[in-house]
C-alpha positions, 0 to 999 in steps of 0.5 A: 696851889693856883697855876697861871701860864706866862708865854714867852714871845719877843721878851726873853728875860727874867728882868723887867719883864712887865707880864711875867712880874704881873703873873708872879704878883698873882699869887700862882704858880706860873708856868712858862711856856715857849711856842714854836713855829712849824714852817720848814726850810724857807720863810720870807720873813726870817732866816737862819741867822736870825733863828740861830739867835733865837735858839741860843737865846731860848736855851739861855732863858731855859737855863735861867728859869732852871736856876729859879726852880722853873722849867721852861715848856716848849710847845710847837704849833699855832699858838692858841691851839697850844695854849688852850691845850697847856691850860687844860693840861695844868689846870691853868686859870689865867694866861699872861702875855706881853703885847706884841707891837706887829700886826700878826702878833696882835691878830694871835693875841685877839684870837686868844682873847676871843676864844680862851675859856680863862682870862687873858692879861696882857701887859705893855712891854716891847715899847715905853709908849704904845701907839695910842698914848702919843697922838696929836692935839686933834687925837690922831696920829702922827705922820712925821717924826719930829713932832712925834718925837717931842711929845713922845720925849715929854711923857713920863716913862715908866720905871723898870723893875727888878729880875724875878726870883721865883715862879713857884714850883716847876711844871711837873715832869708829866707835862709834855715839852719839846727839846730846846730849839735847834736850826734842825727843827725848821730844816736849816743849816747853820751858816759856818762863818756867821759871826753872831752875838752871843745870845741870852740875856746875860750877854745882852745884859753885859752889852748894855752895860759896856754901853752906858759905862763906856765913852760910847754913849757920851760920844754917841753923837759924833760917832755913831755915824762912822762905821769903822768904829764902835760908835753904836750901841749894838743893842738892836738885836737884844732889843728885838728879842727882848734880852734887855727891857727898853724901859731900863735901856732908856733910864740907862741913857738919860744923859744922851738925847741923841740916843734916847732920840733913837729909841724914839725912831722905833717907837715912831716906826712901830706907831705908823705901823699901828695906825697904818697897817697897810704900809707893808703892802702899799706906799705910805705916801700914796702919790708914789703908787704908780712909779715903776721899778724896773730893776734888773736880775743882774742888779740884784744879784750883785747887790745881794752878793756884795759885787756892785763895784760900789765899794761902801755898798758892798762892804754893807752887805758883806757885813750883813751876810756874815754878821746878820747886822748892818751899821745904820748909816750903811743900811741908809746908803745900800737901801737907797742904792737898791732903790734909787740906783738899781731901781727896786721897789722896796718890798724887795729890799725889805725882804731880803733884810728880814731873812739876813738881819738877826735885829729885824723889826717889822716896823723899823725895817718896813719904815726904814726901806720906805723912808730910803725909797721916798715913799715913806713917812719923810718931809723931804721924799724921793728927791733925797738921793745919797751919793755912795761916794760922797757918803764914803768921803764923809763917813769911811774917808781912810777906807777902814770900814770898806777894807775890813769887809772887803779884804780884796781891796785892802791894799788899794790906797784909801783915796782911791775908794772915794770916787768912781774908778775908771779901772778895776780896784783889784783883780777880783773886785768889779767896775761899778755896775752903774753910773750914780749920776745917770741913775739919780736922773732917771730916779728924779724922772721915774718920780716925776712920771709917777707921781699922782697929780696934785 
């Protein structure tokens, strides 16, 4: 019987998996493989919470494959080398995979295609529309979201496919597979109090169903910015690891234009990173390359531990540390606070988010941080400076979100959380480490001095 490989990456599901469906349609036995990275103890772009969630997703995928008579092969090391080895061992005739929208994944795909002695078949799966499909009238990339979104929304969307029922006979027992990974593989320890979502395709589909069938979708426009309520989808980790398909989610969310536009933001940032890969190292807007970022060690320590004395900022950081997730409105608040009140370069916050967010997408994380810093793709860049106190009044006026994540402020009257205090709000809670108005003026001056002359 003919054999092909399917390389799982950020598509850990059997339902509406484009590349996997194509492999099955080839008529060959499909051997699924996942390849582990081999770094140990520390990585600048990931951390224990995301990897703990990933381990659970791989375990779930393995069980799902077992249930249809298949067997997940786990290998570790250089992906290209391991795929070559497994292809030889199984006498596979082809390798199938879904394309990664990020530059690091793309580079591995290029190496594989250039060195593989057998055909490699890649498929669009992580996005509705790839970067080359959404271009301006002159054939160039968009640099601003609004015109991009109009084009993106107007394009015909691919339709989801049913779940895979069989991959053919499982790989023989003599084909080596590592055990299912745990955090110990990377010499990491789980965070004892981490409040992570249930991993795996089934749990993700239940979350999607709960969002689609509840009032949260119809009320999304009105409630998505209120961090104290379940007003968002909570599906970003599931999209990040491909536990659900973007096609199925889009199809189910058709009644709500606001939510569809949020999915469009994700693909806009993916397109920006494709066309401008240098944004991972440099400001998207080169006019601000000379701006100085004189943040202090003490300021960064306060921000990372949720002890800045700005309750809305600290609540967001505590939520991130405990759950690996943060409400999107609060992400903007804490990011703008780090870059414009504490004067740190966006790359500092970008890396911290990557190490702690279980849903961290390279493109969206970079795009969000550059937007907040005032250096990114935005029609109103550096002079947009959110006031944490005003944001609290608007989005958490009763202090419900703040009090949930800052238990030391549980008994503080809500009105005292809305303005800068002159005395400590609680014995164990600090006074604000900076004055927002002063730092706002300083940021405006920094950008004026550092902006490239026109």
